[in-house]
C-alpha positions as a Python dict, from the first residue, in 0.01 Angstrom:
ca = {
    (1, 'M'): (0, 0, 0),
    (2, 'D'): (306, 174, 141),
    (3, 'V'): (454, 42, 465),
    (4, 'N'): (741, 239, 613),
    (5, 'I'): (946, 83, 891),
    (6, 'D'): (1228, 286, 1046),
    (7, 'Q'): (1559, 105, 985),
    (8, 'N'): (1634, 124, 1360),
    (9, 'S'): (1298, -15, 1466),
    (10, 'W'): (1282, -355, 1634),
    (11, 'L'): (1000, -426, 1387),
    (12, 'N'): (1248, -412, 1101),
    (13, 'L'): (1323, -784, 1127),
    (14, 'T'): (1382, -822, 756),
    (15, 'D'): (1227, -703, 432),
    (16, 'L'): (861, -668, 356),
    (17, 'L'): (770, -850, 37),
    (18, 'Q'): (470, -791, -182),
    (19, 'S'): (310, -1051, -406),
    (20, 'G'): (5, -914, -583),
    (21, 'Q'): (-222, -774, -315),
    (22, 'Y'): (-46, -957, -31),
    (23, 'I'): (229, -804, 183),
    (24, 'F'): (429, -1027, 416),
    (25, 'W'): (757, -1046, 604),
    (26, 'D'): (1039, -1231, 433),
    (27, 'Q'): (1198, -1506, 638),
    (28, 'T'): (1470, -1374, 869),
    (29, 'E'): (1813, -1523, 809),
    (30, 'Y'): (1999, -1567, 1135),
    (31, 'P'): (2376, -1611, 1157),
    (32, 'E'): (2538, -1933, 1267),
    (33, 'V'): (2648, -1955, 1630),
    (34, 'P'): (2984, -2136, 1631),
    (35, 'L'): (3097, -2373, 1904),
    (36, 'T'): (3379, -2242, 2121),
    (37, 'D'): (3570, -2372, 2421),
    (38, 'D'): (3423, -2086, 2624),
    (39, 'D'): (3062, -2202, 2580),
    (40, 'V'): (2878, -2305, 2895),
    (41, 'Y'): (2637, -2596, 2925),
    (42, 'I'): (2352, -2585, 3175),
    (43, 'Q'): (2049, -2788, 3269),
    (44, 'L'): (1738, -2577, 3252),
    (45, 'S'): (1532, -2507, 3559),
    (46, 'A'): (1155, -2499, 3521),
    (47, 'Q'): (1163, -2116, 3510),
    (48, 'Q'): (1440, -2107, 3249),
    (49, 'A'): (1255, -2355, 3028),
    (50, 'K'): (942, -2140, 3040),
    (51, 'R'): (1110, -1801, 2990),
    (52, 'I'): (1401, -1815, 2749),
    (53, 'D'): (1395, -1437, 2734),
    (54, 'L'): (1478, -1420, 3106),
    (55, 'L'): (1756, -1673, 3056),
    (56, 'A'): (1897, -1450, 2781),
    (57, 'Y'): (1871, -1149, 3012),
    (58, 'D'): (2043, -1331, 3299),
    (59, 'T'): (2317, -1460, 3068),
    (60, 'Y'): (2376, -1170, 2828),
    (61, 'G'): (2198, -874, 2985),
    (62, 'D'): (1946, -851, 2698),
    (63, 'P'): (1624, -1055, 2672),
    (64, 'V'): (1609, -998, 2294),
    (65, 'L'): (1911, -1226, 2253),
    (66, 'F'): (1696, -1533, 2321),
    (67, 'W'): (1730, -1618, 1951),
    (68, 'I'): (2102, -1686, 1996),
    (69, 'I'): (2028, -1954, 2257),
    (70, 'M'): (1766, -2107, 2027),
    (71, 'I'): (2001, -2117, 1727),
    (72, 'A'): (2291, -2253, 1931),
    (73, 'N'): (2070, -2542, 2045),
    (74, 'N'): (1872, -2609, 1722),
    (75, 'I'): (1549, -2508, 1894),
    (76, 'D'): (1273, -2392, 1661),
    (77, 'Y'): (1016, -2290, 1927),
    (78, 'P'): (1061, -2193, 2291),
    (79, 'A'): (798, -2455, 2381),
    (80, 'Q'): (1052, -2725, 2285),
    (81, 'M'): (1253, -2644, 2596),
    (82, 'Y'): (1186, -2837, 2913),
    (83, 'E'): (1307, -2861, 3271),
    (84, 'G'): (1628, -3066, 3296),
    (85, 'M'): (1719, -3016, 2929),
    (86, 'T'): (2090, -2950, 2877),
    (87, 'I'): (2160, -2654, 2653),
    (88, 'R'): (2463, -2463, 2530),
    (89, 'L'): (2505, -2096, 2618),
    (90, 'P'): (2751, -1935, 2376),
    (91, 'S'): (3021, -1719, 2531),
    (92, 'Q'): (2986, -1342, 2554),
    (93, 'D'): (3278, -1306, 2311),
    (94, 'T'): (3087, -1515, 2055),
    (95, 'I'): (2776, -1304, 2106),
    (96, 'D'): (2974, -980, 2067),
    (97, 'S'): (3133, -1111, 1747),
    (98, 'I'): (2796, -1212, 1599),
    (99, 'L'): (2634, -880, 1686),
    (100, 'K'): (2931, -682, 1555),
    (101, 'S'): (2935, -869, 1220),
    (102, 'N'): (2558, -818, 1178),
    (103, 'N'): (2575, -444, 1246),
    (104, 'T'): (2834, -372, 977),
}
């Protein structure tokens, strides 16, 4: 079975692997998000806890960057977030550096 994913597609999260008759996505390896003095700490509102994508949009201008917030706070699933939880929002410079190093 041939599966072709455009290299620029958002579906191209990582490599497709094949084992016998089974095809599956390999686990995505995300970069580390270092601590910096420019990071901001906030307590989540009820809306922010429910919609991490909107928090990413409000913070970085891109809802797809929710994964950076999750990695920075050791969160495995968005459902682990709750109202009143204090989380770290990495600085825009950190985000730019991560994205630049992953696009090279």
